[in-house]
RONUGU-881151 format. One record per residue (C-alpha): residue in three letters; x, y, z. Coordinates in steps of 0.25 Angstrom, whole numbers. Example, Ala and Ser with C-alpha at 12.3 -4.5 7.8 and 13.67 -1.06 7.14 Angstrom:
BEGIN
<r residu="ala" u="49" v="-18" w="31"/>
<r residu="ser" u="55" v="-4" w="29"/>
***
This chain:
BEGIN
<r residu="met" u="180" v="-90" w="-69"/>
<r residu="gln" u="174" v="-83" w="-80"/>
<r residu="tyr" u="161" v="-91" w="-77"/>
<r residu="tyr" u="161" v="-88" w="-62"/>
<r residu="ser" u="163" v="-73" w="-65"/>
<r residu="cys" u="151" v="-73" w="-75"/>
<r residu="phe" u="143" v="-80" w="-64"/>
<r residu="leu" u="146" v="-70" w="-54"/>
<r residu="leu" u="143" v="-59" w="-64"/>
<r residu="arg" u="129" v="-65" w="-66"/>
<r residu="cys" u="126" v="-67" w="-52"/>
<r residu="leu" u="130" v="-52" w="-50"/>
<r residu="trp" u="121" v="-47" w="-60"/>
<r residu="leu" u="110" v="-56" w="-55"/>
<r residu="ser" u="111" v="-51" w="-41"/>
<r residu="ile" u="110" v="-37" w="-46"/>
<r residu="phe" u="98" v="-40" w="-54"/>
<r residu="leu" u="91" v="-46" w="-42"/>
<r residu="leu" u="95" v="-35" w="-33"/>
<r residu="phe" u="88" v="-25" w="-41"/>
<r residu="asn" u="76" v="-33" w="-45"/>
<r residu="ile" u="73" v="-42" w="-34"/>
<r residu="asn" u="62" v="-32" w="-29"/>
<r residu="arg" u="57" v="-28" w="-43"/>
<r residu="ile" u="42" v="-31" w="-45"/>
<r residu="pro" u="38" v="-34" w="-59"/>
<r residu="ala" u="28" v="-24" w="-66"/>
<r residu="val" u="15" v="-28" w="-69"/>
<r residu="lys" u="9" v="-28" w="-83"/>
<r residu="leu" u="-1" v="-17" w="-84"/>
<r residu="pro" u="-13" v="-17" w="-94"/>
<r residu="pro" u="-10" v="-11" w="-108"/>
<r residu="asn" u="-8" v="4" w="-109"/>
<r residu="val" u="-8" v="6" w="-94"/>
<r residu="thr" u="2" v="15" w="-87"/>
<r residu="val" u="4" v="18" w="-72"/>
<r residu="pro" u="12" v="30" w="-70"/>
<r residu="ala" u="11" v="31" w="-55"/>
<r residu="ile" u="5" v="24" w="-43"/>
<r residu="phe" u="-1" v="31" w="-30"/>
<r residu="gly" u="-4" v="26" w="-16"/>
<r residu="phe" u="-14" v="31" w="-6"/>
<r residu="gly" u="-18" v="25" w="7"/>
<r residu="asp" u="-11" v="20" w="19"/>
<r residu="ser" u="3" v="13" w="23"/>
<r residu="ile" u="2" v="2" w="13"/>
<r residu="ile" u="6" v="11" w="2"/>
<r residu="asp" u="12" v="22" w="10"/>
<r residu="pro" u="27" v="24" w="5"/>
<r residu="gly" u="31" v="34" w="16"/>
<r residu="asn" u="20" v="45" w="16"/>
<r residu="asn" u="20" v="43" w="31"/>
<r residu="asn" u="34" v="47" w="33"/>
<r residu="asn" u="31" v="61" w="30"/>
<r residu="ile" u="19" v="63" w="39"/>
<r residu="asn" u="17" v="64" w="54"/>
<r residu="thr" u="12" v="50" w="57"/>
<r residu="ile" u="17" v="38" w="66"/>
<r residu="ile" u="13" v="29" w="54"/>
<r residu="lys" u="26" v="28" w="48"/>
<r residu="cys" u="36" v="17" w="43"/>
<r residu="asn" u="49" v="25" w="38"/>
<r residu="phe" u="58" v="17" w="47"/>
<r residu="pro" u="64" v="3" w="47"/>
<r residu="pro" u="61" v="-8" w="46"/>
<r residu="tyr" u="50" v="-3" w="36"/>
<r residu="gly" u="56" v="-2" w="22"/>
<r residu="gln" u="67" v="-13" w="25"/>
<r residu="asp" u="65" v="-19" w="11"/>
<r residu="phe" u="62" v="-6" w="3"/>
<r residu="met" u="72" v="0" w="-6"/>
<r residu="gly" u="84" v="-3" w="2"/>
<r residu="gly" u="77" v="-3" w="16"/>
<r residu="thr" u="71" v="10" w="17"/>
<r residu="pro" u="60" v="14" w="26"/>
<r residu="thr" u="51" v="23" w="17"/>
<r residu="gly" u="38" v="23" w="25"/>
<r residu="arg" u="32" v="11" w="18"/>
<r residu="phe" u="25" v="2" w="28"/>
<r residu="ser" u="32" v="-10" w="24"/>
<r residu="asn" u="46" v="-16" w="22"/>
<r residu="gly" u="47" v="-12" w="7"/>
<r residu="arg" u="38" v="-9" w="-4"/>
<r residu="ile" u="23" v="-7" w="-3"/>
<r residu="pro" u="12" v="-9" w="-13"/>
<r residu="thr" u="13" v="4" w="-21"/>
<r residu="asp" u="28" v="2" w="-23"/>
<r residu="phe" u="25" v="-12" w="-29"/>
<r residu="leu" u="13" v="-7" w="-37"/>
<r residu="ala" u="22" v="4" w="-43"/>
<r residu="glu" u="33" v="-6" w="-46"/>
<r residu="met" u="23" v="-16" w="-52"/>
<r residu="leu" u="17" v="-5" w="-61"/>
<r residu="ala" u="31" v="-1" w="-65"/>
<r residu="ile" u="30" v="13" w="-60"/>
<r residu="lys" u="41" v="13" w="-49"/>
<r residu="glu" u="46" v="4" w="-38"/>
<r residu="arg" u="40" v="12" w="-26"/>
<r residu="val" u="30" v="23" w="-23"/>
<r residu="gly" u="34" v="34" w="-15"/>
<r residu="ala" u="27" v="42" w="-4"/>
<r residu="tyr" u="21" v="55" w="-9"/>
<r residu="leu" u="25" v="62" w="4"/>
<r residu="asp" u="39" v="58" w="3"/>
<r residu="pro" u="47" v="71" w="1"/>
<r residu="ser" u="57" v="64" w="-8"/>
<r residu="ile" u="46" v="60" w="-18"/>
<r residu="thr" u="51" v="63" w="-32"/>
<r residu="pro" u="44" v="68" w="-44"/>
<r residu="gln" u="45" v="54" w="-51"/>
<r residu="asp" u="39" v="48" w="-39"/>
<r residu="leu" u="27" v="57" w="-40"/>
<r residu="leu" u="25" v="54" w="-54"/>
<r residu="thr" u="25" v="39" w="-52"/>
<r residu="gly" u="16" v="39" w="-40"/>
<r residu="val" u="17" v="40" w="-24"/>
<r residu="ser" u="10" v="35" w="-13"/>
<r residu="phe" u="1" v="45" w="-4"/>
<r residu="ala" u="-2" v="33" w="6"/>
<r residu="ser" u="0" v="36" w="21"/>
<r residu="gly" u="1" v="24" w="31"/>
<r residu="gly" u="-10" v="25" w="40"/>
<r residu="ala" u="-20" v="31" w="31"/>
<r residu="gly" u="-34" v="26" w="28"/>
<r residu="tyr" u="-48" v="29" w="22"/>
<r residu="asp" u="-54" v="33" w="36"/>
<r residu="pro" u="-48" v="47" w="38"/>
<r residu="leu" u="-47" v="43" w="53"/>
<r residu="thr" u="-36" v="33" w="49"/>
<r residu="ser" u="-26" v="43" w="43"/>
<r residu="thr" u="-29" v="53" w="54"/>
<r residu="leu" u="-26" v="43" w="65"/>
<r residu="ala" u="-13" v="39" w="58"/>
<r residu="ser" u="-9" v="54" w="55"/>
<r residu="val" u="-6" v="50" w="40"/>
<r residu="val" u="-10" v="55" w="27"/>
<r residu="ser" u="-25" v="53" w="24"/>
<r residu="leu" u="-31" v="48" w="11"/>
<r residu="pro" u="-36" v="62" w="9"/>
<r residu="gln" u="-23" v="68" w="10"/>
<r residu="gln" u="-17" v="58" w="1"/>
<r residu="leu" u="-26" v="62" w="-9"/>
<r residu="glu" u="-22" v="76" w="-7"/>
<r residu="tyr" u="-8" v="72" w="-9"/>
<r residu="leu" u="-12" v="66" w="-22"/>
<r residu="arg" u="-18" v="79" w="-27"/>
<r residu="glu" u="-5" v="85" w="-22"/>
<r residu="tyr" u="3" v="75" w="-30"/>
<r residu="lys" u="-5" v="77" w="-43"/>
<r residu="ala" u="-2" v="92" w="-42"/>
<r residu="arg" u="13" v="89" w="-41"/>
<r residu="ile" u="14" v="80" w="-53"/>
<r residu="arg" u="5" v="89" w="-61"/>
<r residu="glu" u="16" v="100" w="-59"/>
<r residu="met" u="27" v="89" w="-63"/>
<r residu="val" u="21" v="83" w="-75"/>
<r residu="gly" u="8" v="91" w="-79"/>
<r residu="glu" u="-6" v="88" w="-79"/>
<r residu="glu" u="-7" v="78" w="-90"/>
<r residu="arg" u="4" v="69" w="-84"/>
<r residu="thr" u="-2" v="71" w="-70"/>
<r residu="glu" u="-16" v="66" w="-74"/>
<r residu="tyr" u="-9" v="54" w="-82"/>
<r residu="ile" u="-2" v="49" w="-69"/>
<r residu="met" u="-15" v="51" w="-61"/>
<r residu="lys" u="-24" v="43" w="-71"/>
<r residu="asn" u="-14" v="32" w="-74"/>
<r residu="ser" u="-8" v="29" w="-60"/>
<r residu="leu" u="-11" v="19" w="-49"/>
<r residu="phe" u="-18" v="25" w="-36"/>
<r residu="ile" u="-17" v="15" w="-24"/>
<r residu="val" u="-26" v="16" w="-12"/>
<r residu="val" u="-23" v="8" w="1"/>
<r residu="ala" u="-30" v="11" w="13"/>
<r residu="gly" u="-41" v="6" w="23"/>
<r residu="ser" u="-32" v="-3" w="32"/>
<r residu="asp" u="-29" v="8" w="42"/>
<r residu="asp" u="-43" v="11" w="42"/>
<r residu="ile" u="-47" v="-2" w="47"/>
<r residu="ala" u="-35" v="-6" w="55"/>
<r residu="asn" u="-32" v="8" w="62"/>
<r residu="thr" u="-44" v="15" w="62"/>
<r residu="tyr" u="-57" v="7" w="62"/>
<r residu="phe" u="-52" v="-4" w="72"/>
<r residu="val" u="-44" v="6" w="80"/>
<r residu="ile" u="-53" v="18" w="82"/>
<r residu="pro" u="-65" v="15" w="90"/>
<r residu="ser" u="-73" v="26" w="84"/>
<r residu="arg" u="-72" v="21" w="70"/>
<r residu="arg" u="-78" v="8" w="74"/>
<r residu="ile" u="-89" v="16" w="82"/>
<r residu="met" u="-92" v="24" w="69"/>
<r residu="phe" u="-91" v="13" w="59"/>
<r residu="asp" u="-94" v="-2" w="58"/>
<r residu="val" u="-86" v="-10" w="49"/>
<r residu="asp" u="-95" v="-8" w="37"/>
<r residu="ala" u="-96" v="7" w="39"/>
<r residu="tyr" u="-81" v="9" w="41"/>
<r residu="ala" u="-78" v="1" w="28"/>
<r residu="ser" u="-88" v="10" w="21"/>
<r residu="phe" u="-81" v="22" w="27"/>
<r residu="ile" u="-67" v="19" w="22"/>
<r residu="ala" u="-71" v="13" w="9"/>
<r residu="asn" u="-79" v="26" w="6"/>
<r residu="ser" u="-67" v="34" w="10"/>
<r residu="ala" u="-58" v="25" w="0"/>
<r residu="ser" u="-68" v="28" w="-11"/>
<r residu="ser" u="-68" v="43" w="-9"/>
<r residu="phe" u="-53" v="42" w="-9"/>
<r residu="val" u="-53" v="35" w="-23"/>
<r residu="gln" u="-62" v="45" w="-28"/>
<r residu="glu" u="-53" v="56" w="-24"/>
<r residu="leu" u="-41" v="49" w="-30"/>
<r residu="tyr" u="-49" v="48" w="-43"/>
<r residu="glu" u="-52" v="63" w="-43"/>
<r residu="val" u="-37" v="66" w="-41"/>
<r residu="gly" u="-35" v="58" w="-54"/>
<r residu="ala" u="-32" v="43" w="-50"/>
<r residu="arg" u="-38" v="33" w="-60"/>
<r residu="arg" u="-31" v="20" w="-56"/>
<r residu="ile" u="-34" v="17" w="-41"/>
<r residu="gly" u="-32" v="5" w="-33"/>
<r residu="val" u="-38" v="5" w="-19"/>
<r residu="phe" u="-34" v="-6" w="-9"/>
<r residu="gly" u="-44" v="-13" w="0"/>
<r residu="ala" u="-41" v="-15" w="14"/>
<r residu="pro" u="-32" v="-28" w="17"/>
<r residu="pro" u="-35" v="-39" w="28"/>
<r residu="ile" u="-31" v="-29" w="38"/>
<r residu="gly" u="-34" v="-38" w="50"/>
<r residu="cys" u="-23" v="-47" w="45"/>
<r residu="val" u="-11" v="-38" w="45"/>
<r residu="pro" u="-2" v="-41" w="57"/>
<r residu="ser" u="-6" v="-29" w="66"/>
<r residu="gln" u="-20" v="-31" w="65"/>
<r residu="arg" u="-19" v="-46" w="68"/>
<r residu="thr" u="-11" v="-41" w="81"/>
<r residu="leu" u="-22" v="-30" w="84"/>
<r residu="ala" u="-34" v="-37" w="81"/>
<r residu="gly" u="-32" v="-52" w="77"/>
<r residu="gly" u="-32" v="-58" w="91"/>
<r residu="phe" u="-22" v="-67" w="98"/>
<r residu="phe" u="-19" v="-75" w="86"/>
<r residu="arg" u="-17" v="-62" w="77"/>
<r residu="asn" u="-28" v="-67" w="67"/>
<r residu="cys" u="-33" v="-57" w="56"/>
<r residu="ala" u="-42" v="-47" w="62"/>
<r residu="glu" u="-54" v="-50" w="54"/>
<r residu="asn" u="-62" v="-38" w="59"/>
<r residu="tyr" u="-51" v="-29" w="52"/>
<r residu="asn" u="-52" v="-38" w="40"/>
<r residu="asn" u="-67" v="-37" w="39"/>
<r residu="val" u="-66" v="-22" w="39"/>
<r residu="ala" u="-56" v="-22" w="28"/>
<r residu="gln" u="-65" v="-32" w="19"/>
<r residu="val" u="-77" v="-23" w="21"/>
<r residu="phe" u="-70" v="-11" w="18"/>
<r residu="asn" u="-64" v="-18" w="5"/>
<r residu="ser" u="-77" v="-22" w="0"/>
<r residu="lys" u="-83" v="-8" w="2"/>
<r residu="leu" u="-70" v="-2" w="-5"/>
<r residu="ala" u="-71" v="-11" w="-17"/>
<r residu="met" u="-86" v="-7" w="-19"/>
<r residu="lys" u="-83" v="8" w="-17"/>
<r residu="leu" u="-71" v="7" w="-27"/>
<r residu="asp" u="-80" v="0" w="-37"/>
<r residu="ser" u="-91" v="10" w="-36"/>
<r residu="leu" u="-81" v="21" w="-39"/>
<r residu="ser" u="-76" v="14" w="-52"/>
<r residu="asn" u="-90" v="13" w="-56"/>
<r residu="asn" u="-95" v="27" w="-52"/>
<r residu="gly" u="-87" v="38" w="-57"/>
<r residu="leu" u="-72" v="33" w="-58"/>
<r residu="tyr" u="-74" v="27" w="-71"/>
<r residu="asp" u="-61" v="31" w="-77"/>
<r residu="ala" u="-53" v="25" w="-64"/>
<r residu="asn" u="-48" v="11" w="-60"/>
<r residu="val" u="-52" v="11" w="-45"/>
<r residu="ile" u="-49" v="-3" w="-40"/>
<r residu="tyr" u="-51" v="-10" w="-27"/>
<r residu="ile" u="-39" v="-18" w="-23"/>
<r residu="asp" u="-41" v="-30" w="-14"/>
<r residu="ile" u="-29" v="-31" w="-4"/>
<r residu="tyr" u="-37" v="-39" w="6"/>
<r residu="thr" u="-37" v="-52" w="-1"/>
<r residu="pro" u="-23" v="-53" w="-6"/>
<r residu="leu" u="-17" v="-49" w="7"/>
<r residu="leu" u="-26" v="-59" w="15"/>
<r residu="asp" u="-21" v="-69" w="5"/>
<r residu="leu" u="-6" v="-66" w="9"/>
<r residu="ile" u="-10" v="-67" w="23"/>
<r residu="gln" u="-17" v="-80" w="22"/>
<r residu="his" u="-8" v="-87" w="12"/>
<r residu="pro" u="6" v="-81" w="14"/>
<r residu="leu" u="14" v="-93" w="10"/>
<r residu="asn" u="7" v="-91" w="-4"/>
<r residu="tyr" u="15" v="-78" w="-5"/>
<r residu="gly" u="28" v="-82" w="1"/>
<r residu="leu" u="24" v="-75" w="14"/>
<r residu="glu" u="27" v="-81" w="28"/>
<r residu="glu" u="21" v="-71" w="38"/>
<r residu="val" u="8" v="-64" w="37"/>
<r residu="arg" u="4" v="-62" w="51"/>
<r residu="arg" u="15" v="-53" w="56"/>
<r residu="gly" u="23" v="-42" w="50"/>
<r residu="cys" u="38" v="-42" w="48"/>
<r residu="cys" u="41" v="-30" w="57"/>
<r residu="gly" u="43" v="-33" w="72"/>
<r residu="thr" u="33" v="-43" w="78"/>
<r residu="gly" u="25" v="-41" w="65"/>
<r residu="ile" u="12" v="-40" w="73"/>
<r residu="ile" u="10" v="-25" w="76"/>
<r residu="glu" u="22" v="-17" w="71"/>
<r residu="val" u="19" v="-7" w="61"/>
<r residu="ser" u="24" v="7" w="57"/>
<r residu="val" u="32" v="13" w="69"/>
<r residu="leu" u="31" v="0" w="76"/>
<r residu="cys" u="39" v="-7" w="65"/>
<r residu="asn" u="52" v="0" w="67"/>
<r residu="gln" u="67" v="-2" w="67"/>
<r residu="phe" u="66" v="-9" w="80"/>
<r residu="asp" u="57" v="-21" w="75"/>
<r residu="pro" u="63" v="-33" w="69"/>
<r residu="val" u="58" v="-37" w="56"/>
<r residu="cys" u="56" v="-51" w="50"/>
<r residu="ser" u="67" v="-58" w="42"/>
<r residu="asp" u="60" v="-59" w="29"/>
<r residu="asp" u="49" v="-49" w="27"/>
<r residu="thr" u="46" v="-56" w="13"/>
<r residu="lys" u="39" v="-67" w="21"/>
<r residu="tyr" u="30" v="-57" w="28"/>
<r residu="leu" u="17" v="-51" w="23"/>
<r residu="phe" u="18" v="-39" w="33"/>
<r residu="trp" u="29" v="-30" w="36"/>
<r residu="asp" u="24" v="-24" w="48"/>
<r residu="ser" u="11" v="-27" w="55"/>
<r residu="tyr" u="2" v="-19" w="45"/>
<r residu="his" u="9" v="-19" w="32"/>
<r residu="pro" u="14" v="-29" w="22"/>
<r residu="thr" u="29" v="-32" w="18"/>
<r residu="gln" u="34" v="-28" w="4"/>
<r residu="thr" u="32" v="-43" w="1"/>
<r residu="gly" u="18" v="-42" w="5"/>
<r residu="tyr" u="15" v="-30" w="-2"/>
<r residu="gln" u="22" v="-35" w="-15"/>
<r residu="leu" u="13" v="-48" w="-15"/>
<r residu="leu" u="0" v="-40" w="-13"/>
<r residu="thr" u="3" v="-29" w="-23"/>
<r residu="thr" u="7" v="-40" w="-33"/>
<r residu="met" u="-6" v="-47" w="-31"/>
<r residu="leu" u="-15" v="-34" w="-32"/>
<r residu="leu" u="-9" v="-28" w="-44"/>
<r residu="asp" u="-10" v="-42" w="-51"/>
<r residu="lys" u="-25" v="-42" w="-47"/>
<r residu="tyr" u="-29" v="-27" w="-50"/>
<r residu="ile" u="-19" v="-22" w="-60"/>
<r residu="asn" u="-29" v="-24" w="-72"/>
<r residu="leu" u="-40" v="-16" w="-63"/>
<r residu="leu" u="-31" v="-5" w="-60"/>
<r residu="phe" u="-26" v="-2" w="-74"/>
***
């Protein structure tokens, strides 16, 4: 009887341990004498944790089934079923478990000091992209960063503010919406620019944005390239033909843009931004590998999202009236455009392993 009681007690403690640690992500080992006090996000829906909740736009997801696996099933405005890349990065860098939205009225002083995201779903380097979606443009996101800096200066003083700016990680994710929702949707853009010219146009915009981040005080800046956007479920449906193959014309624009972006960022590092780490982050290659070799990563479905039919639903089209897949951990995509929490965790882990010694 005593043995049986001890066995039950051990099982109870094991259950409690698993309950509180099942979703914990181990922290990465930083280089010696490196600290990362905060993380900041800029760009589009990939790292928007809910800024669009607080603006007048249709590009929202603060309703079920979004967020069904996030901290008790709360739809926060993250374009996924759970956590997004900035959340995983923050935990892996031992900063905090999730990165909040700057425009969230409930944001706390501690949230501000350890980093927030200014990103807005639907934003892009092309000014027209943000205008069409009625979202927070990248120039406005920079203005919010300047406002943020003034706010924390009032809280902790000039010296601590500069320390946070200099030592924190700044992540920029944009370009996908420029390609998928502007270049291939708005005829005037294709009349005005051929592929090479448009890729140069948005790469130049990205370079200018990074320079302005530097002027505000950022010194550790990671800039994501574009993914194989033609292989996300919605673009397969819209441009992949009867068999929903990857839309290679979309992927081609992404690759041309990525090549130009990488060169622009390298030029910045070698011409003026000497005391900064400005790193191009290749998301195209690892995401394509997940799509082409899903079983290597424990995935089963990469052509459809988990929400609804999985071939077109995104944002308001993925809502409480849509059924969801029975096991989203086997799906790379949550809706027809954005990865699942599982997909994001796989990608974030792969990228941080590759780039951590370049970023810090």
